[in-house]
N, C-alpha and C positions, 0 to 999 in steps of 0.2 A: 181784672188784674192780669198782668202779663203772664204770670205762671199758669193761669187757668187756660190760656190759649195754647200753651205747650202741651198741657195734659190732654186737652180736647183733641189736638192733632194726633198725638200718639194713640189715643183711644180709638179714633176713627180709623187709623191705619190698621190697628189690630183687628177691629171688627171686620174690615175689608179682607185682610190677607191671613189672619189667624197665625202670624208668625212675627218674630222680631228681627229677622235677618236683614231687613232693609234699613235698620237703624245702627248707627255706630255704638260701640260700647259706652262711650262717654255720654252720648245723648240720652240713651236709655237710663243710665245710672242717674243722670241729673233729673230726669223726669220722675224716676222712682223716689228720689230724695225729696223733691218738691211735693209729690203727692203725700208722702208720709209726714213731712214736716209741717206743711201748711194746711192741706185739705182737712186733716183730722182735727185741726184746731178751730175750724170754721163750721160750727154745727148748723149755721143758718143757710149754708150753701146747698144747692140742689144737686150737687154731684153725688153719685152713688158708686161705691167701689165694686159692686157686683159685676159691672160690665168691664172691669179692668183685668182681663185675662192675662195681659202682659206683665202685670205685677208678679203673678206666680211664676211666670217664665223667667223673669230676672232673678227672683229669689233662688230659683233652682239652678240656673246656669251661670250667673255672673255675680256672686256675692262679693268677690274681691273688688270689682270695679265699683260697685255700689258703696262699699266701705271707704274707698278712696275719696269719693265725692262727699260722703258724709263727713269725713275728716276735714275737708276744706270748709264745709258749712260750719262745723263746730269751731274751727279756728277763727272764722270770720265773726261768729257770734261772741266768742271770747274777747276778740279785739275791740268789740263794741261794749265790752264790760257788762254784758247781760247774761242771765241764766240761759244755757244752751238747750233749746227745745230739740235740736238735732241730736245732741248727746243723749237726752232722755229716750229718744226714739231708737237709737242704736242699742241701748241697753235693754230695751223692751223686746227687741227682735230676736227670736229663738235661733234664726239662721246664723247669727253672728256669735254664737256661744263660744266657738273656738278662737275667736279673734279679739274678744272684749278686753282680756287682760293686757295684751300688748298694745291695743288701741289706747287704753287709758294711760298706760305707762308713757307712751310717746307724747301724749298731750301734757302730762305732768312734767316731763322733762323740759318742756318749752313754756311752762306756766309760772316761772319765777316772778314775773311782773303783772300777772293777771289780777284784776280787782277782786275784792273780798267775796262778793256774792258768787260769781262763777268759780272762784277757787274753792270755796266750801263745797259747791256741787261736785267739782272734780275729785276732791279728797274723799268725800263720802262715797262717790262711785268707786274709788279705788278700794276702800274698805269692803265694799260689797262684792267686788268682782276680781280683785287681784289675789290669787291664792299664794303666790310667791312673796311672802312678807319681807324676805331679805331684800329683794330687788326694790320693792315698794319703799322700804325704809331708807335704802341708799339714795333714792331719788329725793325723798322728803328731807332727809338730813342735809343733803347738799344744798337744797333750796333754803332751808332754815338757817344755814350758816352764812348765806349771802348778805352783804350789807345793803343799805339804801332801800329796804322795804318800808312801807308805811307801817305804823304800829299794828294796825288791824291785820294786814297781810302777814306780817311777821308772827303775830299771835296764832293765826290759823295754821301756818306751817309748823310751829312749835307744838301746838296741840296735837297735830297728827303724829309728829315724831314721838311725843309722849305716849300716845296710845300704842305705837308700834314697839317702843322700847323705853319703858319707864325707868330702866336702870341707867340709861345714858342721857335722858331728856327729862325736863321738868315742865310743868304747866306755868305759863307766864302769870304774873300778878300785877296789881295796880293798873288795870286796863280801863280804857274808856268804856262807856256803856255799849257803844257799837261793837268794839272789839270783843267785849265779853259775850255779846249776843252771837257773834260769829263762832267763837269757841264753843259756846253752848250748843249751837246747831250741830257741830261736829260730834260733841260728846253724846247728844241725844240720839243721833242717827247711827253712830258707829261704835260706841262703847261696848254694846252687847255682841259685836262681831269679832272682838279680839279676846284672847285668853287672858283676861285681867287677873290681877292678884290683889291681896289685901292692901298692900302698900299703895298700889295704884288707886284703889277705891277710896282710901283715906285721903289721898291727894286731891281727888275730884271733889269729895265732900268738903274739904277745906276751901277749895276754889269756889264752890257754890255758896258757901257760907261766909265768904270774905266780907260781904257788906251787911250781914245781919242774918235774920232767920232764914232757914232753908225754904225755898219757895214750894208751896203745896202744889203749884201748877206742874211741878216736875216730880210729883209724889211717886210715880211708878219707878222713875230712874233712881230716886233716892232710896227707895225700898230695895231695889235691886242691888245697889251698892252696899247697903247695910247687910243684906243677906250674903253678899260675896265676902265681906269681912268675916262673917260668922263661920265660913267654911275653913278659915285658917286657924289651926289650933295653937298658934304662937302666943307668947306673952304680949307682943305688940298689938295684936288684934284684940285680945281680951281687955287690955288696959284702955284701948281706944273706945271700945263699946261701953266700958264702965264709966269713963269720963263723960261720954256723950249723953248718958242718962241724966246727968245734972247740968247739961248745957242748954241754955234757953233757945239756942238756934234749932234744937231738935225737938222742941216742945210738941210739935204736931206729929212726931214720929216715935212717941214713947212706946207704943205697943210693938212696933217693928223692932225697936231696940231690945225690948224685953224678950221677944221671940228669938232674936239673934243671939242674945247672951245665953239663953237656954241651949240653943243649937251648938254654940261655940263650946260650951262646957262638955257636951256630948262628943265633940270632935277632939277635945283634949283627952278624954278617956280613950277614944279610939287610937290616939297616937301611941298609947302604951300597949295597945292590943296587937298581938302577932296573929296574922291571919292563919287559921288552921285549914287543913283539907276538909272536904265535905263529910267524910266519915267521922272525923273528930268533932266537927260542928254538930252533926246529927246527935252524937252521943251526949255532947254537952248541953244541947238545947231540948232534949226530948222531954225533960221534966220541968222546964221553966221558960219564961219569956226571954226573948233576945235582950241582952244588956245594952246594945248600941246598934246603930244602923248597919254597921259592918256585919254583925251577927245576923240581923234580919235578912240582909242581902244574901248571905251564904245559905241561910235556911231555905229561902225561896228557890234558889238553884237546886238544892237537894230535893225539894218537893216536886219541882218540875221534872227532874231526872227520874224520880219515882213514877210520875204519871206517864212519862215516855214509855217506860217498861210496861206499865199497866195497860196502856192502850194497845200495845203490840203483842203482849203475852197472854192476855186473858182470852178465854174461850167464849165469852159472852157477847162478842161483837160490839163492844163498847165504842169502837171507832166509828160505827155507823151513826152515832149521835151528831157527828160532824157533817153528815151527808143527807141529802134528800133521797128518798127511796121510792120505788114503784110499789104497786100493790102486792108484789111477791117478796118484798124486802130486799130487792137488789138496789145497790147504790146507783144514783143517776148523775148527780152533780153536787159540788160542795154547797153547804149551807152558807148563808150570809156571814160576814165577819161578826156581826152582832150576835147571831145565834151561836157561833163557835165561841165567842167570848163568854156567853152565859154558861155554856157547858164547862169550860175551863174554870170559871169563877166558882161554880157550884162544887167542883171537885177539890179545888184549892181550899175553899171554905170548910169542907168536911174534914180536910187534913189539918187545918190550922186553928179551928175554932177552940179546940181543947186547950190551946196555949194562950187564949185570950186575944188572938190576932184576927182582925176583921178583913174581909175581902170585899171591895166595893167596885162594881162595874160602873163605867161612865162617871168616875169620881171627879169632883171639882178641885182644881188646883189654882195656884196664883195666876193673876193676869187673865182671868176668865177662860183658862184652858181646861180641857177635860181629857183625862187619860182613859184608855180603854178599861184598865183595871188599876186600882191602887190597893196595896196591902199595908195595913196600918196597925201600929201598936205603940202605946206610950208616947204619943206625939211625933213618932217617926213614920215615914211612909216611903214605900218603893213603888214608882209607877211602872206599869207594864204596857208597852205598845204592842198591839197584835196585828199580824198581817197574814193573809193567805199567801202561799208561796208564789203565786203568779201576779201579785200586786205590782203595779207599775212603779211605785216608789220604794220597792223592797230595798234597794241598795243605798238609799239615803235616809231610811227610817231611823237608824240608830243614831247617826251623827246630826241629822236634821231635826225631825219632829221630836224624837225622844230626848235628845240632849238639850236642844234650845228651848223647847216648850215645856217639858215635863220635869226632867231631872234637875233643872235649875230652880224648881220650887224650893222655898226656904227649908221645908221639913224633909225633903228628899236628899239633901246634902250631896247632889251630883250623882247619885246612884239611879240606875234604871235598867230595865231588861227589855230587849226586843224578843218577842215570842212569835215564831213563824210556824204555821200549820202546813205540813207537807202532805199533798194529796196524791202524789204518784202519777201514774200514766193516764188516769181518768180525769185529770184536771182539764177545765175547758179552754185554757190558754197556756202557752208556753211560759216557762219561768224566764223572767228577764235576765240577761247576762250582765255581769259587771262590765264597767266601761271598757276595760282592756282585755277582758276574757275572750278566748276564742270559742269556748263552748259553755253551755249552762251546766250547772251541777246535776249529777245523775242520781245522787242519793241524799237522804236527809242529813246524814253525817257530813257529807262533802259540802252541802250548802251551809251548815252551821260553821264549819271550819273556814269557809271563804268569807262569810259575813263577819265572823269574829276578827279575821285579819283585816277587814276593811275599816274597823274602828281604829282611830289613831292610837298609837302606842301609849301616849300619856293618859288616855281615857279608859284603857282596858280594865283597870282595877275596879272601875265603878260602872261601866256600861258593858253589860253582858248580852250574849245571844244564845237562845235555846230554840232548836228546831224540833218540833214534835211530829213524828210520823203518824198520821191518822189515815193512811191510805188503805190499810188492811191487806196490802199486797205481800209484805214480807213478814212472816210470823216468827218471832224469836223462839229459840229452842229452850230458853230459860223458863222457869216456872213463874207464875204470877207473883209479884213482889208482895211481901207481907207488911 
């Protein structure tokens, strides 16, 4: 094939001279895109990337040139009305992280007449990579308002507009089977990536049930939507769930509806509950179980704050249970995350068992997820995600793993806690800095404050951060808590 000859020539020159100065920017960029777009799809070829040292050099020195060529390849593939392998490749390359959002927006602005399959690919890529939802919505809304689309293309644009703003856009109805399948591709891929509400979830379920029983092949999506409705304490959500229990279209989801109704009733009680401070919560709960999930969440924070003082104030070197020690009892390095989890779970269990509250390490949640710890009582659960302070994913743990995978569990009601173990100056690696921070946090309290601020404002009532100092380096002057 013609492109193999280009790659072979570039490779031979690299092996001879070990530099890329003899090639023009455009020639190298084209070679890079050819290698990434075509070679990786041909498993039967005998080309091997190990000898391609020029690949790393281009990635390091000329990302903008490569991206320009990729953009031309993507446009060419879109004009041929096929799914773009070049677009998939751009989105998988870490080196383009800072460019992806504007790259997709530019393509969407020129995609008004793109055929359904590549358009669905572009729209789903937008939901995955465009953080500025306002700009995304403006592009989508303008395209959706244009005349002369095919019904299928029109439906895809309108479905995207609906996900971005259900207050100003609606899902189309009365579609052909092909148009419905394109809309469903968007809903399956992107619904979980937007901050949906009960009204939006009801509209999607109505769309899915327009032609009869809800499809069990989309069972996970349907259960997600039912659970989302249950998080809304309004009369609208309650009446919809009640009606759906007697609706034949929901016959395969009766259990999910019953669970959702129970959770929704809890949320209705929560609506009338005014959040107290932790001292008032402790006094109110000391002799009884939490009345709702908000009570349980506050109680766990109280207990974690107590343990913070216990680990730093006690004279028994309890903090060493989080460390490996030498033969003389001196700390060497932090224990594994699993071992730290077990110590914390043991102490939390001792504190909470008298209230009938169970603490489960590695607990199973919905969609085959497992939380590091869940704290459970009366059908309610709060997931805890644990991290050592030098974990590479520290700054995305709360809004990524905790929110998307654990707090979205039906019985968690959107609540969850990120618990970080602070190991001080003897940690084996540096603490990762936040994306725009000039320096890393210097104390446990500073790290807790920064992590808490990194949680989006609208999530802070339900997603909390607690940093526990287990370094043993700074001993509090207060007495051991009782």
